[in-house]
VOBA-1610 file (N, C-alpha, C; in pm, whole numbers, padded with zeros to 5 digits, always signed):
BEGIN
Unk-01187-00659-02591Unk-01328-00687-02565Unk-01414-00570-02609Unk-01540-00599-02634Unk-01635-00498-02681Unk-01748-00483-02580Unk-01791-00360-02558Unk-01909-00334-02475Unk-02025-00307-02568Unk-02130-00386-02553Unk-02249-00371-02637Unk-02367-00330-02550Unk-02445-00233-02597Unk-02562-00185-02525Unk-02687-00247-02588Unk-02764-00316-02507Unk-02880-00391-02554Unk-02988-00297-02608Unk-03041-00332-02725Unk-03153-00262-02786Unk-03281-00345-02774Unk-03394-00281-02794Unk-03522-00352-02792Unk-03519-00464-02896Unk-03565-00582-02857Unk-03570-00695-02949Unk-03446-00782-02949Unk-03339-00735-02888Unk-03216-00816-02882Unk-03236-00940-02795Unk-03170-01048-02833Unk-03160-01167-02750Unk-03014-01206-02741Unk-02983-01294-02649Unk-02845-01342-02638Unk-02800-01405-02770Unk-02888-01484-02831Unk-02852-01551-02955Unk-02834-01453-03070Unk-02919-01351-03078Unk-02906-01255-03188Unk-02779-01173-03173Unk-02743-01137-03050Unk-02619-01062-03027Unk-02498-01150-03059Unk-02504-01275-03016Unk-02394-01368-03044Unk-02372-01382-03194Unk-02481-01395-03268Unk-02471-01410-03414Unk-02414-01284-03479Unk-02458-01168-03432Unk-02415-01042-03492Unk-02266-01016-03470Unk-02212-01062-03357Unk-02072-01033-03325Unk-01979-01153-03344Unk-02035-01266-03385Unk-01952-01383-03408Unk-01893-01441-03282Unk-01968-01433-03173Unk-01923-01492-03047Unk-02026-01597-03005Unk-01994-01675-02904Unk-02088-01777-02859Unk-02186-01719-02757Unk-02306-01774-02758Unk-02405-01733-02658Unk-02354-01768-02518Unk-02286-01882-02506Unk-02234-01924-02375Unk-02135-01823-02319Unk-02052-01762-02406Unk-01954-01664-02358Unk-02024-01539-02308Unk-02131-01498-02375Unk-02207-01380-02329Unk-02270-01409-02193Unk-02328-01527-02181Unk-02392-01567-02055Unk-02289-01571-01942Unk-02173-01631-01969Unk-02069-01645-01866Unk-02010-01510-01827Unk-01968-01432-01926Unk-01904-01303-01898Unk-01992-01214-01813Unk-02121-01215-01841Unk-02212-01119-01781Unk-02302-01177-01672Unk-02272-01301-01632Unk-02344-01367-01523Unk-02496-01362-01543Unk-02538-01396-01665Unk-02681-01395-01697Unk-02748-01520-01639Unk-02870-01504-01593Unk-02945-01614-01535Unk-03052-01663-01632Unk-03073-01793-01634Unk-03179-01852-01716Unk-03313-01791-01676Unk-03397-01753-01772Unk-03393-01781-01917Unk-03320-01676-02001Unk-03224-01607-01943Unk-03133-01516-02013Unk-03203-01397-02078Unk-03296-01339-02001Unk-03360-01216-02047Unk-03262-01100-02035Unk-03288-00996-02114Unk-03201-00878-02114Unk-03283-00754-02089Unk-03219-00649-02041Unk-03284-00519-02023Unk-03236-00425-02132Unk-03327-00348-02188Unk-03287-00243-02282Unk-03192-00147-02210Unk-03080-00116-02271Unk-02981-00029-02209Unk-02877-00103-02127Unk-02891-00233-02113Unk-02793-00313-02039Unk-02662-00319-02115Unk-02552-00306-02042Unk-02418-00312-02103Unk-02365-00454-02091Unk-02332-00514-02205Unk-02277-00649-02207Unk-02132-00646-02252Unk-02050-00730-02191Unk-01910-00742-02230Unk-01896-00863-02322Unk-01844-00840-02442Unk-01833-00945-02543Unk-01686-00975-02574Unk-01654-01104-02586Unk-01519-01146-02626Unk-01510-01144-02778Unk-01472-01032-02835Unk-01471-01021-02982Unk-01332-01034-03042Unk-01231-01057-02959Unk-01096-01073-03014Unk-00994-01076-02903Unk-00868-01076-02941Unk-00759-01080-02845Unk-00689-00946-02842Unk-00664-00895-02720Unk-00595-00768-02705Unk-00445-00791-02722Unk-00393-00748-02835Unk-00250-00770-02864Unk-00168-00643-02842Unk-00232-00536-02794Unk-00161-00410-02771Unk-00083-00410-02640Unk+00000-00309-02623Unk+00075-00294-02498Unk-00021-00255-02386Unk-00004-00318-02271Unk-00089-00289-02157Unk-00002-00250-02037Unk-00046-00146-01967Unk+00025-00101-01847Unk+00017-00204-01736Unk+00122-00209-01655Unk+00124-00295-01538Unk+00068-00217-01420Unk-00033-00271-01352Unk-00091-00203-01236Unk-00107-00299-01119Unk-00120-00239-01000Unk-00148-00314-00878Unk-00300-00311-00854Unk-00353-00423-00808Unk-00496-00429-00779Unk-00517-00483-00639Unk-00618-00431-00573Unk-00649-00471-00436Unk-00799-00487-00421Unk-00839-00580-00335Unk-00980-00596-00302Unk-00997-00624-00154Unk-01095-00560-00092Unk-01127-00585+00048Unk-01229-00697+00057Unk-01214-00782+00159Unk-01311-00890+00179Unk-01320-00925+00326Unk-01442-00955+00371Unk-01463-01008+00505Unk-01440-01159+00503Unk-01408-01219+00619Unk-01384-01363+00622Unk-01507-01448+00589Unk-01626-01388+00587Unk-01745-01466+00551Unk-01776-01460+00401Unk-01680-01415+00321Unk-01700-01415+00177Unk-01726-01556+00125Unk-01811-01567+00025Unk-01836-01695-00039Unk-01707-01744-00103Unk-01671-01870-00078Unk-01543-01921-00126Unk-01534-01921-00279Unk-01647-01944-00346Unk-01647-01941-00493Unk-01615-01800-00543Unk-01679-01700-00484Unk-01653-01561-00525Unk-01506-01525-00506Unk-01448-01568-00393Unk-01308-01538-00366Unk-01217-01608-00466Unk-01243-01735-00492Unk-01161-01812-00586Unk-01167-01753-00726Unk-01284-01706-00767Unk-01301-01647-00900Unk-01230-01512-00912Unk-01217-01441-00801Unk-01164-01304-00804Unk-01014-01298-00783Unk-00958-01389-00705Unk-00816-01382-00670Unk-00721-01372-00790Unk-00749-01437-00904Unk-00655-01424-01017Unk-00634-01280-01064Unk-00727-01191-01029Unk-00720-01053-01075Unk-00666-00958-00968Unk-00623-01011-00853Unk-00580-00927-00743Unk-00431-00942-00715Unk-00364-00829-00698Unk-00228-00827-00645Unk-00233-00853-00495Unk-00326-00784-00428Unk-00340-00792-00282Unk-00484-00821-00244Unk-00500-00895-00133Unk-00630-00918-00073Unk-00628-00860+00067Unk-00708-00756+00091Unk-00714-00692+00223Unk-00821-00760+00307Unk-00777-00831+00411Unk-00869-00903+00500Unk-00926-00804+00600Unk-01058-00791+00600Unk-01126-00690+00680Unk-01201-00758+00795Unk-01166-00726+00924Unk-01059-00637+00961Unk-01012-00675+01101Unk-00898-00618+01139Unk-00840-00635+01272Unk-00859-00505+01350Unk-00916-00515+01468Unk-00932-00399+01555Unk-00826-00400+01664Unk-00841-00312+01762Unk-00748-00308+01873Unk-00815-00241+01993Unk-00757-00264+02110Unk-00812-00209+02234Unk-00734-00083+02274Unk-00779-00021+02381Unk-00713+00101+02430Unk-00575+00072+02490Unk-00542-00057+02508Unk-00408-00092+02556Unk-00318-00141+02441Unk-00375-00139+02318Unk-00295-00179+02203Unk-00298-00328+02173Unk-00397-00398+02231Unk-00411-00541+02202Unk-00485-00558+02069Unk-00428-00636+01979Unk-00488-00658+01849Unk-00609-00750+01863Unk-00719-00716+01794Unk-00842-00795+01801Unk-00871-00854+01663Unk-00851-00986+01643Unk-00874-01047+01513Unk-01023-01048+01476Unk-01056-01073+01349Unk-01196-01086+01310Unk-01263-01199+01387Unk-01394-01190+01410Unk-01463-01296+01486Unk-01473-01427+01410Unk-01452-01423+01278Unk-01458-01543+01195Unk-01317-01575+01145Unk-01283-01704+01143Unk-01149-01746+01101Unk-01118-01697+00960Unk-00998-01641+00944Unk-00957-01588+00814Unk-00840-01665+00753Unk-00795-01771+00820Unk-00676-01842+00771Unk-00699-01906+00635Unk-00822-01947+00608Unk-00852-02010+00478Unk-00837-01909+00364Unk-00875-01783+00390Unk-00860-01678+00289Unk-00712-01653+00258Unk-00635-01648+00365Unk-00491-01623+00350Unk-00427-01734+00268Unk-00463-01858+00298Unk-00408-01973+00226Unk-00445-01969+00078Unk-00574-01940+00048Unk-00619-01932-00092Unk-00546-01821-00166Unk-00529-01708-00100Unk-00461-01594-00163Unk-00318-01633-00201Unk-00247-01694-00109Unk-00109-01731-00134Unk-00098-01832-00249Unk-00194-01925-00257Unk-00194-02023-00366Unk-00206-01954-00501Unk-00277-01841-00505Unk-00301-01770-00630Unk-00196-01664-00657Unk-00096-01650-00570Unk+00005-01547-00587Unk-00044-01409-00553Unk-00147-01403-00468Unk-00203-01276-00420Unk-00159-01253-00277Unk-00111-01134-00246Unk-00058-01106-00113Unk-00172-01078-00015Unk-00183-01155+00094Unk-00285-01125+00196Unk-00240-01008+00283Unk-00328-00912+00301Unk-00297-00789+00373Unk-00383-00780+00499Unk-00322-00750+00612Unk-00395-00729+00737Unk-00451-00588+00736Unk-00583-00576+00743Unk-00647-00444+00748Unk-00674-00406+00892Unk-00616-00294+00935Unk-00630-00246+01072Unk-00734-00136+01078Unk-00834-00152+01165Unk-00941-00053+01180Unk-00964-00023+01328Unk-01002+00099+01362Unk-01028+00135+01502Unk-01175+00115+01538Unk-01221-00009+01533Unk-01361-00037+01564Unk-01380-00051+01715Unk-01482+00017+01766Unk-01518+00003+01906Unk-01605-00119+01928Unk-01653-00141+02053Unk-01738-00257+02085Unk-01866-00262+02002Unk-01912-00145+01953Unk-02035-00139+01874Unk-02010-00169+01727Unk-01885-00197+01689Unk-01853-00228+01550Unk-01842-00107+01462Unk-01837+00013+01522Unk-01826+00137+01446Unk-01689+00201+01468Unk-01648+00286+01372Unk-01522+00358+01388Unk-01526+00442+01516Unk-01418+00435+01593Unk-01414+00500+01724Unk-01292+00592+01729Unk-01316+00725+01724Unk-01201+00815+01720Unk-01132+00829+01855Unk-01195+00784+01963Unk-01124+00780+02092Unk-01011+00678+02086Unk-01038+00563+02026Unk-00934+00462+02008Unk-00817+00518+01927Unk-00852+00595+01824Unk-00748+00655+01740Unk-00662+00749+01821Unk-00726+00836+01900Unk-00652+00932+01981Unk-00557+00862+02076Unk-00604+00755+02138Unk-00520+00681+02233Unk-00397+00623+02164Unk-00418+00555+02052Unk-00307+00484+01989Unk-00207+00578+01923Unk-00252+00694+01877Unk-00157+00786+01813Unk-00084+00874+01913Unk-00135+00880+02038Unk-00075+00972+02136Unk-00002+00901+02249Unk-00033+00774+02273Unk+00029+00700+02382Unk+00139+00610+02325Unk+00264+00641+02357Unk+00378+00569+02299Unk+00375+00420+02334Unk+00342+00388+02459Unk+00342+00249+02503Unk+00232+00168+02434Unk+00113+00228+02422Unk+00003+00160+02354Unk+00038+00138+02208Unk+00093+00241+02144Unk+00129+00230+02003Unk+00234+00122+01981Unk+00334+00116+02066Unk+00439+00017+02049Unk+00384-00124+02070Unk+00294-00140+02167Unk+00232-00271+02189Unk+00154-00314+02065Unk+00079-00222+02006Unk+00002-00255+01886Unk+00095-00293+01771Unk+00203-00219+01753Unk+00297-00250+01645Unk+00359-00388+01668Unk+00395-00418+01792Unk+00451-00550+01823Unk+00351-00661+01791Unk+00224-00635+01822Unk+00120-00735+01795Unk+00097-00752+01645Unk+00105-00642+01571Unk+00094-00651+01426Unk+00205-00738+01368Unk+00326-00716+01413Unk+00439-00796+01364Unk+00422-00943+01399Unk+00371-00970+01519Unk+00349-01109+01560Unk+00242-01175+01474Unk+00136-01101+01443Unk+00028-01156+01361Unk+00074-01179+01217Unk+00156-01089+01165Unk+00212-01108+01032Unk+00290-01239+01027Unk+00372-01261+01128Unk+00452-01382+01135Unk+00365-01506+01154Unk+00265-01495+01240Unk+00181-01610+01275Unk+00095-01657+01158Unk+00032-01563+01090Unk-00065-01600+00987Unk-00012-01586+00844Unk+00104-01526+00828Unk+00160-01513+00694Unk+00109-01395+00615Unk+00065-01289+00682Unk+00027-01167+00612Unk+00149-01107+00543Unk+00124-01033+00436Unk+00233-00975+00358Unk+00217-00823+00344Unk+00166-00762+00448Unk+00150-00618+00450Unk+00038-00577+00544Unk+00029-00446+00569Unk-00073-00389+00656Unk-00140-00272+00585Unk-00273-00268+00593Unk-00349-00155+00542Unk-00416-00086+00660Unk-00396+00044+00674Unk-00451+00120+00785Unk-00574+00197+00736Unk-00690+00152+00782Unk-00817+00213+00740Unk-00883+00276+00861Unk-00841+00400+00894Unk-00898+00475+01005Unk-00987+00586+00949Unk-01107+00598+01003Unk-01198+00704+00959Unk-01245+00785+01079Unk-01294+00905+01051Unk-01343+00998+01154Unk-01231+01037+01251Unk-01112+01057+01196Unk-00998+01101+01277Unk-01017+01247+01315Unk-00998+01281+01442Unk-01013+01419+01486Unk-00906+01506+01422Unk-00941+01631+01395Unk-00847+01723+01329Unk-00720+01740+01411Unk-00733+01739+01543Unk-00615+01757+01628Unk-00521+01635+01626Unk-00570+01524+01572Unk-00486+01404+01559Unk-00424+01391+01420Unk-00437+01494+01339Unk-00390+01489+01201Unk-00241+01455+01193Unk-00157+01528+01264Unk-00012+01502+01260Unk+00025+01374+01334Unk-00026+01351+01457Unk+00006+01225+01525Unk-00037+01101+01447Unk-00149+01111+01373Unk-00191+00995+01293Unk-00090+00967+01182Unk-00043+01070+01115Unk+00057+01051+01010Unk+00185+00992+01068Unk+00222+01036+01188Unk+00341+00981+01254Unk+00320+00834+01290Unk+00199+00800+01332Unk+00165+00661+01361Unk+00181+00575+01236Unk+00129+00622+01123Unk+00141+00547+00998Unk+00289+00528+00963Unk+00368+00632+00980Unk+00511+00623+00951Unk+00580+00521+01043Unk+00540+00517+01169Unk+00599+00422+01263Unk+00562+00278+01229Unk+00436+00257+01192Unk+00394+00123+01150Unk+00471+00083+01024Unk+00483+00175+00932Unk+00555+00145+00808Unk+00700+00105+00835Unk+00767+00178+00922Unk+00907+00147+00952Unk+00921+00005+01007Unk+00830-00033+01096Unk+00836-00166+01157Unk+00801-00276+01057Unk+00699-00253+00978Unk+00654-00356+00882Unk+00750-00366+00764Unk+00802-00252+00719Unk+00904-00255+00613Unk+01026-00335+00658Unk+01058-00327+00787Unk+01176-00396+00838Unk+01167-00547+00826Unk+01043-00600+00819Unk+01026-00744+00798Unk+00989-00775+00652Unk+01002-00673+00566Unk+00992-00696+00423Unk+00859-00670+00357Unk+00767-00602+00427Unk+00634-00583+00372Unk+00591-00435+00371Unk+00494-00399+00283Unk+00452-00260+00270Unk+00337-00223+00363Unk+00315-00093+00376Unk+00202-00039+00453Unk+00128+00061+00367Unk-00003+00045+00360Unk-00089+00138+00286Unk-00183+00207+00383Unk-00243+00318+00337Unk-00339+00390+00420Unk-00454+00435+00331Unk-00576+00421+00383Unk-00696+00461+00310Unk-00728+00607+00340Unk-00761+00683+00234Unk-00785+00826+00246Unk-00927+00862+00203Unk-00996+00937+00288Unk-01126+00992+00250Unk-01107+01083+00128Unk-01209+01095+00041Unk-01192+01166-00087Unk-01194+01318-00075Unk-01078+01376-00045Unk-01067+01521-00030Unk-01041+01589-00164Unk-01077+01718-00169Unk-01047+01799-00287Unk-00971+01926-00251Unk-00939+01945-00121Unk-00861+02062-00078Unk-00799+02032+00057Unk-00698+02110+00094Unk-00627+02088+00220Unk-00719+02103+00341Unk-00801+02205+00339Unk-00881+02240+00457Unk-01028+02206+00440Unk-01056+02098+00370Unk-01195+02056+00348Unk-01261+02027+00483Unk-01374+02091+00512Unk-01439+02069+00641Unk-01509+01934+00648Unk-01531+01887+00771Unk-01603+01761+00790Unk-01520+01661+00868Unk-01588+01577+00948Unk-01521+01480+01035Unk-01443+01376+00955Unk-01485+01349+00832Unk-01412+01251+00750Unk-01277+01304+00703Unk-01262+01436+00699Unk-01150+01496+00627Unk-01043+01562+00715Unk-01082+01616+00831Unk-00991+01697+00910Unk-00865+01625+00954Unk-00876+01494+00982Unk-00762+01420+01032Unk-00678+01353+00925Unk-00716+01370+00799Unk-00644+01306+00688Unk-00566+01411+00609Unk-00436+01416+00632Unk-00348+01510+00562Unk-00283+01436+00446Unk-00326+01469+00325Unk-00278+01395+00207Unk-00125+01401+00194Unk-00069+01518+00217Unk+00075+01532+00202Unk+00152+01448+00302Unk+00113+01460+00429Unk+00182+01385+00535Unk+00163+01235+00519Unk+00042+01193+00486Unk+00015+01049+00476Unk+00076+00990+00349Unk+00080+01070+00242Unk+00146+01023+00121Unk+00293+00997+00144Unk+00354+01076+00232Unk+00495+01055+00266Unk+00512+00941+00365Unk+00414+00922+00454Unk+00427+00824+00562Unk+00408+00681+00515Unk+00323+00659+00414Unk+00287+00523+00371Unk+00359+00485+00243Unk+00366+00355+00217Unk+00421+00307+00090Unk+00327+00338-00025Unk+00196+00327-00001Unk+00097+00364-00102Unk-00034+00398-00034Unk-00125+00462-00108Unk-00252+00507-00051Unk-00368+00461-00139Unk-00484+00450-00075Unk-00608+00423-00148Unk-00699+00544-00135Unk-00736+00604-00248Unk-00836+00711-00247Unk-00974+00646-00242Unk-01048+00670-00135Unk-01180+00608-00121Unk-01283+00688-00203Unk-01268+00678-00334Unk-01347+00759-00426Unk-01482+00692-00455Unk-01565+00688-00353Unk-01700+00635-00364Unk-01783+00688-00247Unk-01910+00656-00246Unk-02005+00699-00143Unk-02051+00843-00157Unk-02052+00896-00281Unk-02127+01020-00303Unk-02275+00986-00293Unk-02315+00882-00362Unk-02445+00822-00335Unk-02425+00721-00224Unk-02499+00735-00112Unk-02476+00645+00001Unk-02609+00613+00070Unk-02603+00526+00169Unk-02723+00468+00230Unk-02825+00573+00272Unk-02779+00680+00337Unk-02873+00778+00393Unk-02881+00907+00312Unk-02813+00911+00199Unk-02814+01030+00115Unk-02917+01021+00005Unk-02931+01128-00073Unk-03026+01127-00186Unk-02975+01040-00299Unk-03064+00994-00387Unk-03022+00908-00498Unk-02924+00978-00590Unk-02810+00915-00615Unk-02711+00962-00710Unk-02606+00854-00729Unk-02519+00874-00825Unk-02414+00777-00852Unk-02324+00760-00731Unk-02283+00636-00707Unk-02194+00607-00595Unk-02056+00668-00618Unk-02009+00661-00741Unk-01876+00715-00774Unk-01883+00790-00906Unk-01948+00908-00907Unk-01958+00986-01031Unk-01819+01027-01078Unk-01791+01001-01204Unk-01655+01019-01254Unk-01608+01164-01245Unk-01699+01261-01257Unk-01659+01401-01246Unk-01610+01433-01105Unk-01674+01374-01004Unk-01631+01395-00865Unk-01503+01317-00835Unk-01494+01198-00888Unk-01372+01117-00871Unk-01252+01192-00928Unk-01270+01251-01045Unk-01161+01325-01109Unk-01115+01442-01022Unk-01207+01511-00957Unk-01171+01624-00870Unk-01079+01578-00757Unk-01108+01460-00701Unk-01024+01407-00593Unk-00885+01373-00646Unk-00879+01308-00761Unk-00750+01272-00819Unk-00668+01398-00852Unk-00737+01499-00906Unk-00668+01625-00940Unk-00602+01686-00817Unk-00669+01678-00702Unk-00610+01730-00578Unk-00501+01636-00527Unk-00528+01506-00527Unk-00435+01410-00469Unk-00297+01416-00533Unk-00292+01432-00665Unk-00162+01430-00733Unk-00078+01554-00703Unk-00139+01655-00642Unk-00061+01772-00600Unk+00003+01751-00463Unk-00036+01646-00393Unk+00013+01623-00257Unk+00084+01488-00240Unk+00055+01392-00329Unk+00107+01256-00315Unk+00171+01213-00447Unk+00287+01148-00443Unk+00346+01099-00567Unk+00249+01007-00642Unk+00236+01030-00770Unk+00139+00955-00851Unk+00160+00805-00839Unk+00287+00763-00832Unk+00316+00620-00829Unk+00274+00553-00698Unk+00224+00633-00602Unk+00175+00577-00475Unk+00023+00569-00470Unk-00047+00622-00569Unk-00192+00641-00558Unk-00269+00528-00624Unk-00359+00467-00547Unk-00453+00369-00598Unk-00593+00430-00598Unk-00667+00407-00705Unk-00802+00461-00717Unk-00903+00364-00659Unk-00983+00412-00562Unk-01087+00330-00504Unk-01205+00313-00599Unk-01258+00192-00607Unk-01369+00160-00696Unk-01477+00084-00619Unk-01603+00127-00627Unk-01709+00056-00557Unk-01759-00064-00638Unk-01781-00174-00571Unk-01839-00292-00636Unk-01978-00317-00578Unk-02063-00218-00591Unk-02199-00227-00537Unk-02282-00110-00590Unk-02410-00114-00563Unk-02500-00005-00597Unk-02602+00013-00486Unk-02697+00104-00508Unk-02801+00131-00410Unk-02937+00139-00477Unk-03039+00096-00402Unk-03178+00104-00444Unk-03250+00192-00342Unk-03291+00312-00387Unk-03362+00406-00299Unk-03513+00398-00321Unk-03589+00405-00213Unk-03734+00421-00223Unk-03764+00571-00226Unk-03850+00612-00318Unk-03883+00754-00336Unk-04021+00786-00277Unk-04049+00910-00240Unk-03957+01023-00247Unk-03851+01015-00137Unk-03734+01068-00166Unk-03626+01069-00067Unk-03659+01168+00043Unk-03644+01125+00168Unk-03666+01213+00283Unk-03543+01204+00373Unk-03473+01314+00386Unk-03349+01316+00466Unk-03376+01272+00609Unk-03293+01180+00658Unk-03308+01131+00793Unk-03406+01017+00807Unk-03478+00987+00699Unk-03578+00880+00701Unk-03545+00772+00599Unk-03519+00814+00476Unk-03493+00719+00368Unk-03361+00647+00391Unk-03365+00516+00373Unk-03244+00433+00383Unk-03236+00345+00259Unk-03134+00368+00176Unk-03118+00290+00054Unk-03073+00148+00086Unk-03114+00056+00001Unk-03072-00084+00015Unk-02949-00108-00071Unk-02845-00166-00012Unk-02724-00199-00087Unk-02749-00322-00173Unk-02710-00314-00301Unk-02730-00425-00393Unk-02602-00448-00473Unk-02587-00568-00528Unk-02475-00594-00616Unk-02506-00538-00754Unk-02403-00524-00835Unk-02423-00471-00970Unk-02504-00566-01058Unk-02483-00695-01041Unk-02562-00792-01118Unk-02706-00796-01069Unk-02727-00776-00940Unk-02864-00770-00886Unk-02939-00650-00942Unk-02870-00538-00958Unk-02932-00418-01013Unk-02988-00446-01152Unk-02909-00510-01235Unk-02955-00542-01371Unk-03077-00634-01365Unk-03073-00731-01275Unk-03186-00823-01264Unk-03313-00752-01221Unk-03300-00652-01135Unk-03417-00573-01094Unk-03478-00502-01215Unk-03394-00445-01301Unk-03443-00378-01422Unk-03514-00478-01512Unk-03457-00597-01526Unk-03518-00700-01611Unk-03652-00743-01554Unk-03656-00770-01424Unk-03778-00819-01361Unk-03891-00717-01368Unk-03855-00589-01370Unk-03957-00484-01374Unk-03976-00425-01513Unk-03907-00484-01612Unk-03923-00445-01752Unk-03903-00295-01774Unk-03795-00242-01717Unk-03764-00100-01733Unk-03627-00086-01800Unk-03607+00019-01879Unk-03478+00038-01945Unk-03373+00093-01849Unk-03249+00055-01872Unk-03137+00111-01797Unk-03086+00233-01873Unk-03069+00344-01801Unk-03018+00467-01861Unk-02872+00489-01819Unk-02808+00585-01881Unk-02668+00611-01849Unk-02646+00761-01841Unk-02603+00807-01722Unk-02580+00950-01699Unk-02446+00990-01760Unk-02447+01086-01851Unk-02327+01124-01926Unk-02234+01216-01847Unk-02278+01269-01733Unk-02190+01348-01647Unk-02124+01257-01544Unk-02206+01183-01471Unk-02152+01090-01371Unk-02088+00968-01438Unk-02125+00941-01564Unk-02082+00822-01638Unk-02114+00697-01556Unk-02241+00690-01516Unk-02289+00579-01434Unk-02429+00539-01479Unk-02461+00409-01471Unk-02595+00363-01509Unk-02695+00382-01395Unk-02821+00399-01434Unk-02928+00415-01335Unk-03060+00380-01400Unk-03163+00361-01319Unk-03299+00343-01371Unk-03398+00363-01258Unk-03524+00378-01295Unk-03631+00389-01197Unk-03733+00279-01224Unk-03804+00239-01119Unk-03909+00138-01135Unk-04010+00153-01022Unk-04122+00084-01034Unk-04223+00084-00929Unk-04244-00058-00879Unk-04262-00070-00747Unk-04288-00201-00687Unk-04379-00182-00567Unk-04488-00257-00565Unk-04586-00251-00455Unk-04631-00108-00429Unk-04651-00034-00537Unk-04703+00101-00528Unk-04600+00206-00490Unk-04473+00166-00477Unk-04368+00260-00440Unk-04269+00280-00553Unk-04227+00405-00573Unk-04127+00434-00675Unk-03987+00409-00619Unk-03897+00363-00707Unk-03759+00335-00668Unk-03664+00397-00769Unk-03543+00431-00722Unk-03436+00476-00810Unk-03310+00397-00776Unk-03245+00344-00878Unk-03128+00258-00860Unk-03009+00317-00934Unk-02896+00325-00864Unk-02768+00360-00925Unk-02670+00248-00896Unk-02589+00212-00995Unk-02497+00100-00978Unk-02379+00119-01072Unk-02294+00016-01085Unk-02179+00019-01175Unk-02197-00088-01283Unk-02155-00056-01404Unk-02149-00157-01510Unk-02015-00143-01582Unk-01996-00219-01688Unk-01865-00215-01755Unk-01837-00079-01818Unk-01941-00002-01850Unk-01917+00133-01903Unk-01859+00223-01796Unk-01917+00221-01676Unk-01866+00307-01569Unk-01730+00259-01523Unk-01706+00129-01525Unk-01575+00077-01489Unk-01470+00120-01593Unk-01507+00117-01718Unk-01414+00159-01824Unk-01372+00304-01802Unk-01463+00389-01758Unk-01429+00529-01731Unk-01326+00539-01619Unk-01342+00458-01515Unk-01248+00460-01403Unk-01111+00407-01446Unk-01112+00301-01527Unk-00985+00248-01578Unk-00915+00352-01665Unk-00994+00427-01741Unk-00935+00531-01827Unk-00869+00639-01743Unk-00928+00668-01627Unk-00870+00767-01537Unk-00734+00719-01484Unk-00727+00591-01450Unk-00601+00532-01405Unk-00495+00543-01515Unk-00536+00516-01639Unk-00446+00528-01754Unk-00400+00672-01774Unk-00496+00762-01772Unk-00468+00902-01801Unk-00368+00962-01703Unk-00385+00932-01574Unk-00299+00992-01471Unk-00176+00909-01439Unk-00172+00786-01489Unk-00060+00699-01458Unk-00057+00655-01312Unk-00175+00628-01255Unk-00184+00590-01114Unk-00126+00451-01091Unk-00096+00423-00966Unk-00036+00294-00930Unk-00129+00178-00960Unk-00260+00197-00932Unk-00353+00088-00954Unk-00491+00119-00901Unk-00564+00013-00863Unk-00702+00026-00818Unk-00725-00058-00693Unk-00826-00016-00614Unk-00866-00092-00497Unk-01017-00100-00490Unk-01071-00218-00467Unk-01216-00240-00470Unk-01275-00256-00330Unk-01379-00179-00305Unk-01464-00200-00186Unk-01601-00245-00238Unk-01634-00370-00216Unk-01555-00484-00173Unk-01561-00588-00285Unk-01502-00706-00260Unk-01513-00814-00359Unk-01610-00921-00310Unk-01697-00885-00217Unk-01790-00984-00160Unk-01886-01040-00265Unk-01924-00956-00362Unk-02011-01001-00471Unk-01929-01013-00599Unk-01946-01125-00668Unk-01871-01147-00792Unk-01925-01057-00903Unk-01834-00988-00971Unk-01867-00902-01085Unk-01770-00939-01197Unk-01797-01053-01260Unk-01701-01112-01353Unk-01667-01019-01469Unk-01766-00950-01525Unk-01740-00864-01641Unk-01638-00756-01606Unk-01645-00704-01484Unk-01546-00606-01441Unk-01406-00662-01446Unk-01388-00783-01392Unk-01254-00842-01386Unk-01201-00875-01525Unk-01289-00922-01611Unk-01246-00952-01747Unk-01205-00824-01821Unk-01279-00717-01800Unk-01245-00589-01862Unk-01115-00535-01805Unk-01096-00549-01674Unk-00973-00504-01611Unk-00852-00576-01671Unk-00862-00708-01685Unk-00752-00786-01739Unk-00730-00758-01887Unk-00835-00715-01957Unk-00822-00680-02098Unk-00754-00544-02114Unk-00764-00461-02009Unk-00711-00325-02015Unk-00568-00315-01961Unk-00539-00392-01857Unk-00409-00384-01787Unk-00346-00521-01770Unk-00217-00522-01744Unk-00149-00637-01688Unk-00145-00619-01537Unk-00174-00724-01463Unk-00187-00716-01319Unk-00062-00772-01251Unk-00008-00694-01156Unk+00109-00738-01082Unk+00069-00856-00992Unk+00147-00963-00998Unk+00130-01078-00909Unk+00266-01107-00845Unk+00263-01187-00739Unk+00387-01221-00669Unk+00485-01292-00762
//
């Protein structure tokens, strides 16, 4: 496939004619909306031939809530090895708490497509936020931990899950070793019934990196405890932070460079964001709150406001600015160029695969490019 950057005066028909492809394929690949206007600087994915070269086999994962649009899920499942259902919580006594919305339909669809449904375990409190008290209890109380493990095994059997993903955040530094032991205990139990256990890791660049996100995550211990790991290499640009790329490739590379010194390469999955942010300017710390947008929505905003899309050569990410109702805005998002950079990183380091947060919004061009670059492991 070819990535084409739109120039002034381009139309879907003129691009189709120049590359010998159909206008319909451009519209479909890139989820263009009638009347099919384009933004200068927009990256389009074109079907210009068949990839006959050797392609690496990789594992792919995507997180989804049970309220995902069924069309989006059906369109995405062919590109996923695993589907992580988000999420299952637990109580201070180790009772498993399923999602408030039925997830059995997702599990059934995943299995039909040869995608493994994964139970995602999170320590959410009553307020729906990560609760490190819950973490402390489950990693330190043997009876509570065993009850939770028993409940996980029962849920795997009941609903047909084919693995567990442990996504704990804000782990206290003093729980660093007990948390790794907890992951190892869950892995032993889940492996015994034939399924793997993964763990999500905050994006560290050193052993003693300060901060509540990092103190409780020991890359070496967790790399040994789990079957595989997900590097959560996103959220440099985030809801309450200043405008910047969500996953700048230079920062992502720093995390990978550290991770491979502590975790076997064949266990590492690269986290990829499937979203962007729209900030209102000027940014004011503690006041400004960016709006989360899909990558296709970002392009539409540029089109609607007749502004060019730019591309940062350090972050290797697209961005643009615009004005609306007298207010300035700055948008950072992902396109096929930034995705290609992340795929290249997976190739360069020989990583196990990729994991997407989240697949709630369909980004067809990404999936087509992924399949053009790699062969995807399926059941």
